[in-house]
C-alpha positions as a printed NumPy array, in Angstrom:
array([[  0.   ,   0.   ,   0.   ],
       [  1.457,   3.32 ,  -1.007],
       [ -0.043,   5.999,   1.184],
       [  0.696,   9.602,   0.445],
       [  0.341,  12.4  ,   2.933],
       [ -1.918,  15.102,   1.472],
       [  0.05 ,  18.335,   0.999],
       [ -2.15 ,  20.231,   3.437],
       [ -1.145,  17.808,   6.2  ],
       [  2.562,  17.566,   5.439],
       [  4.941,  19.116,   7.917],
       [  7.035,  21.987,   6.607],
       [  9.792,  21.134,   9.085],
       [ 11.716,  18.645,   6.897],
       [ 12.134,  21.205,   4.119],
       [ 13.187,  23.836,   6.642],
       [ 15.738,  21.488,   8.195],
       [ 17.195,  20.6  ,   4.795],
       [ 17.307,  24.239,   3.733],
       [ 19.003,  25.214,   6.997],
       [ 21.539,  22.392,   6.665],
       [ 22.308,  23.467,   3.101],
       [ 22.452,  27.212,   3.761],
       [ 24.714,  26.804,   6.787],
       [ 26.784,  23.881,   5.559],
       [ 30.002,  25.865,   5.926],
       [ 29.19 ,  26.821,   9.505],
       [ 27.854,  23.5  ,  10.798],
       [ 29.898,  20.503,  11.783],
       [ 29.3  ,  17.632,   9.358],
       [ 27.708,  15.488,  12.057],
       [ 25.271,  18.296,  12.932],
       [ 24.423,  18.803,   9.277],
       [ 23.841,  15.057,   8.889],
       [ 21.695,  15.013,  12.04 ],
       [ 19.479,  17.734,  10.542],
       [ 19.088,  15.752,   7.323],
       [ 18.382,  12.553,   9.257],
       [ 15.749,  14.327,  11.349],
       [ 14.072,  15.6  ,   8.172],
       [ 13.982,  12.064,   6.773],
       [ 12.601,  10.647,  10.022],
       [  9.794,  13.215,  10.119],
       [  8.798,  12.386,   6.555],
       [  9.051,   8.669,   7.26 ],
       [  6.797,   9.048,  10.289],
       [  4.228,  10.964,   8.255],
       [  4.214,   8.291,   5.553],
       [  3.953,   5.492,   8.123],
       [  1.015,   7.245,   9.767],
       [ -0.665,   7.679,   6.377],
       [ -0.337,   3.911,   5.836],
       [ -1.934,   3.251,   9.236],
       [ -4.795,   5.627,   8.4  ],
       [ -5.35 ,   3.899,   5.033],
       [ -5.276,   0.465,   6.658],
       [ -7.759,   1.581,   9.307],
       [-10.064,   2.94 ,   6.608],
       [ -9.836,  -0.39 ,   4.756],
       [-10.513,  -2.375,   7.939],
       [-13.505,  -0.179,   8.778],
       [-14.922,  -0.847,   5.301],
       [-14.376,  -4.595,   5.732],
       [-15.998,  -4.472,   9.167],
       [-19.04 ,  -2.691,   7.744],
       [-19.325,  -5.364,   5.032],
       [-18.979,  -8.137,   7.61 ],
       [-21.649,  -6.581,   9.815],
       [-23.948,  -6.254,   6.813],
       [-23.364,  -9.892,   5.859],
       [-24.017, -10.986,   9.431],
       [-27.295,  -9.061,   9.554],
       [-28.254, -10.677,   6.249],
       [-27.444, -14.125,   7.607],
       [-29.506, -13.47 ,  10.749],
       [-32.407, -12.32 ,   8.567],
       [-32.184, -15.486,   6.451],
       [-32.188, -17.664,   9.572],
       [-35.16 , -15.768,  11.01 ],
       [-37.117, -16.175,   7.748],
       [-36.452, -19.933,   7.679],
       [-37.678, -20.322,  11.246],
       [-40.843, -18.353,  10.508]])
């Protein structure tokens, strides 16, 4: 499943961190610059992982609704046979 975070819900922080790391590359120690880039990647990864969870929940809710509908139909069939 390839979930995408809608642009209106995406954090602006990763872009800011990358821009800061690039603009101040001469002033920052390489490990600090790499930490900023890693943090940006982790934020984006977390957003994408959450989007997957949201999509999976939506899919499970749909399946649950179908299962409940099928169960009600089965109960109705059983009730009609007994009547």
